N, C-alpha and C positions, 0 to 999 in steps of 0.2 A: 389451571390444571397442571399438576406436577407430573412431568413425564421423564422417562429415561432416554438419553440420546447416545447413539454411537456415531462419531464423526470420523471418517477415514480421510487421511491426508498423505499424499505422496510428495516428497520433497524432490523436485527435479534438479535444477541447477542454480536456483536462486532462493530468496527468502520470502517472496510474496505469498506463496501458497500457505506455508505454515504460519506466516504472520497473520493472515486473514483468519485462518482456522482457530488460532489461539485467541484472537480477539472475540470471535463468535462464541467460543467455548466459555470464556470468562464472563461475557455479557449474559449468556444463558443462565449461568450459575448466580452471578451477582444480582442481576436485575429482574430475573424471572423465576429464581428458585428451582431451576431444573437440575437434574442429575446428568452429568456428562462424562462419557468415556471417549477420550481422544486417541485414536490409533494413528501412529506416526512411524514411517519406515526409516527415518534418519534422525535419531535422537541427538547425534553429534551436532548437526546443523541447527536443530531446535535449541540446543544449549547456548548457541551463540546469541540468539535473540532473547533467550530467557535463562540467564544464569540461575542455577538452582536445580536444573534438570540434571539427572545423573544418567549419562548414556549407557552405563553398565547395567542398569536395572531394567527389567522387563515390565515392571509395574511400579508406579509411584503416584502420589497425589500432591498437587501443587495448586494453591489458591482454590481449593475445593474441587478441582478438575482431576479426574482419574486419567492418568496418562499411561498408555500401553504401547509397548513396542509392537509394530506390525511386521511379523516375520513372514517368510515365505510359507512356512507351515503354520497356518492359523490355528491357535488353540480353540478347543471346543468351548464356546460360551453361548449363553442364551442372548439372542439379539435384543436390543432395547426397543422401546416403544417407537422411536424414530431413528431411522438410519440415514445418514447424510454422506453421500459420496461427493467430495469437494473437487471441483475443477477437473472433471472427466476421469478421475481415478476410479478404479473398479474393485469392489470388495471381492474376496475370494469366492470361488464356487461353493466351497463348503459352508461359508457363511450365508450365501444366498439360499442354499438348501435348508439351513436352520431357520432362516426367515420364513421360507415357505411352509415349514412345519409348525411354526409358532401360531398360537391362537390367543388373541387376535393377531392378524398380520401386522407387521410394523408399517408405519408411514415411511415410504422410501422416497428420498429426495436427492436430486442431482443439483447441487449448488454450483452455478456457473460464475464466470467472471463478470465484473461490472462492465456495462456498456451503455452509452447514450443513444445507440442506434434504434431506429423505429421498430425493428423486428422484435425488440425485447418485450414491448407491451403485447405484441401479437402471440408470442410464444410462452411467456411466463405463465406457469401453472398448468401447462398442457400435460396430459397423461400419456405414458408410454408403457403399454402392457408388455411384460416379459414374454418372449416367444415360446417358452416351455413351461415356466413355473407360474403358479397362481399369485403373481405379484404385479403391482403396477407402480412404476416410477413417475414422479412428478418433477418437471423442470422448474427450478426456482432461480430467477435471473435478476440480479441487482440492476438497478437503473434509476433514472431520474423521473420523477413525476408519478401520477396515478397509473395503475395497470402494470406496474413493475414490482420487483421484489424489494425496492427501496435501496437505501444507501447506508453502508456501515458507518456508525458514528454513535458511540455510547454516550448517553446524557451525562454519565459520571465523568467521562473523559472530557467532555465539553465544559463541564463545570470546572474541572482542573485547569483547562486551558484559560478560562476567564480569570481564575484566581492567579495564575502565573503571570498573565498580562498586567494585572492590577498590582502586583507586588514587585516593586523594583529590586528589593533585596533578594527575592527568589531568583530573578534573572541574573543579578550580579553573582550570586552564589553558584549558579549553573556555569557561568563563564569561568569563574575561578576554578571550579572542579574540573572543567574541561581543558584548562590550560590555555584559554584564549584571552588575550589582553582586552580590556575595555578601553580601547584607544579612539573611539568615535568613528572608526572606519565602517564603511558599508560592508555588512557581513553577508556572504553568499554561501549557502550550503550546496555542495555538489555530490550527488549520488547518481552514478550513471553506469550503463554497460560500456563496453568498448565503443568509443565514439570519436571518429576523426575530426569532428567539429570542435573538439575541446581546444586545440591550439588557437583556432580563430577567436574563440571566446576570451582566452587569456590575452591575446594580442589586443583585443578591444579594451579589456579592463585596465590595461596599462595607460590608456589614453583618455579616460573619462574625466580627468581633472579633479579627482578627490581620492582620498585613501580608500583602498578596497582590501578586504581580507577574504580570500577564497578558501573556504573550509572544505577540503576534498576528503571524502570518506575513503578509508582503506578498501581496496577492492579492484575490480576489473578495469576501471578507467585510469588507473595511475600511470599506465604506460603513455597515454595521450597527454596527461598532465605534465609528465616529465618532458615529453617532446615539446610542449608549449613553452617550457622553461629553459629548454636547451640543456637539460640535465640527463645524466646517464641512467638514473633510476631514482625512485622515491620509496619511502617506507613510512609507516606510522611514526609520528613524532618529528618528522622532517619539516623544516620551514625554509622558504626561499623568497627573496624579495627582488622585484624588478621595478625600480622607480617607486611609485606610490602603491603598487600592488604587492601584497604579501600572500603567498600560497602556503597554507598550513595543512599538513596531512593528519587527519584525526584517526585514531584507532577505531575499529569496528565497534559500534555501539549497540547495547541491548535495545529492545524495541521501545520500552517506555522512555529511555534516555534519548533515543533518536527523535521521538515525538517532541521532546523539549527543544532539541536543536532546531526543528522546523518552526516551532513557536517563537524561538528567540531570534532567528535570522531575518534579514530584510528581504531576501530573495531565495527561493528554493528550486533547485534543479533536482528532479526526482525521476524515478524509473518504475516500470512495471505496474503492479496493482496496489499493494499496501501503502507504499510511500505516496503514491498519487492521491489516494483517498485522504490520507492524513494531511497532505499539503493543502488540499482544498479547504479542509476544516481550519487549518492554521491561519487562514486569512491574510497570507502574504503573496505577492506576485510569484508565479510558478511557471516553470517550463517542464513539460513532461516528455520523457523518452519512452515510447511504447515498445513493448517486447517485439522484436522483429520476427515476422512469420514468412515462411517461404513464398506463399502466394500473395504477399503484400497486403494481407487482411488488416494489418495495423492502420493503414491509411484511412479506410472508411471509419474506423473507430476514432481516430484523431479528429477527423472532420465532423463526425457526429457530436463529439463533445464540444468542439469549438463553436458550433452553430449557436447553442444557447449561451455558452460562456462569454462570448464577445458582445452579447447584447448590452447596449448602454454605453459602449466605448465610442469615442469620436472616430471618424473615418480614418484619420492618420494613425491613431493608436491601434485600431483594429488591424490595419494593413501591416503595421510593424510587428504586431504580435503574431499574426498568421505567418509572416515571413520567417520570424525567429523559430517558431515551432517546425516549420518546413525544413529549414536549414539544419536544426538540431537532429531531427529524425532522419534526414537524408545523409547526415554525416559530412556536411560541407563546411569547410573552414573559411567563413566569410566574415571578417571582423566588422565591416561596415554595417552588416545586418544587426549586430549587437549594439553598436553605437546608436543606431536609429531606435532600437527597442528601448535602450536605457534612457533615451531622451524623453520618453513618456512615463518614466517610473512613478512620478507622483499620481498620475491618473490610474496606473495599474494598482497602486497601493490602495486607493479608495475602492476601486472596482473589486479587488480581492476580498476586502472586508465585507463589501455588500454581498458578494457571492457566498461567502461563508455564512452570512446571516440567512440567506435564502435557503441554504441546505438544511437549516434547522426546521424549516417548514415542510421538508420532503419526508416521505415515509422512512421510518427507521428499519433497516434490514432485519435485525434480530427480533424486533417487535412483530414485524410481518411474518417472519419465519415461525415464531411461536404460534401466532394466530392461525397460520396456514396448517401447521401440524395438528393443532387442537381441532380444527374443523374437519380433519380427515380421520381422527381416531375413532 
């Protein structure tokens, strides 16, 4: 069934929200033949992850997705068949009134963040009637396993990942374009929020007995990277060596190019939502920095994910992994934790490949989303 979709996205202070929404929009069009209108309040930030966006234009089409600026004064448009409010953003009152006046009423969906917590299966799909208008919103919650909204992961992107892995020349071309030497060093991608644990990681990487190239993405964590190097500051293009460790600062990458960085590196440090999902599919050892919440709600999310993720690891490897994620998310500079974690790297490599394989048997978020919407039309 071909439906029209309105997807609303508010860009707060990072790239995960728009990153997820852009992936969902493209997959709806490419793999399900849907019509998508994506409303975004910050086209400048959107442009950073998808060059080709013109922030000066109120309306434009890219990859068959209609992209609209979401201004304070919402233009009068007819709501689509399906309206998605992503990550707790709220469509304007004027748009809700237009939804209520529409016949038939749109399928109204609140797309939540991914979580492996048990409550996801209990809450996914629940209805929430509007207190005043003849509208009902449904909670759509990504998660692991049956009873959830599934996990984002386009089959087309997974095929591209498999092709990239199988093509040595593609990987070599990527490193050449990125300006990273193919020197046989252990390559580690670092994409993080502010994190006082980073100097401890750098200290550990100096002492693991093999060449290491830490590829730090331009962004909020560069202050801690500089502190770990004893440098006054860092910017994109800078490179600094301490013994067998080389730290190279990469410029901010568009979304599709960053995916390839995760595919090509040996270890991935990621943050937030979008890069966390992508790193799991990449099939390499990963460390996740969850977005810090005032009430500490990130800790149950971390533990809920680790519970299934560590299954199959040896007891020492599981303990070292749990300790590393604890230290990273608590912002503790403890070099010994990373040395213990790195001692289990071969086991983590096989485990990460196995986990990525398991994910392909999990429900696909966009497939589930389309099926859910069609069942409510």
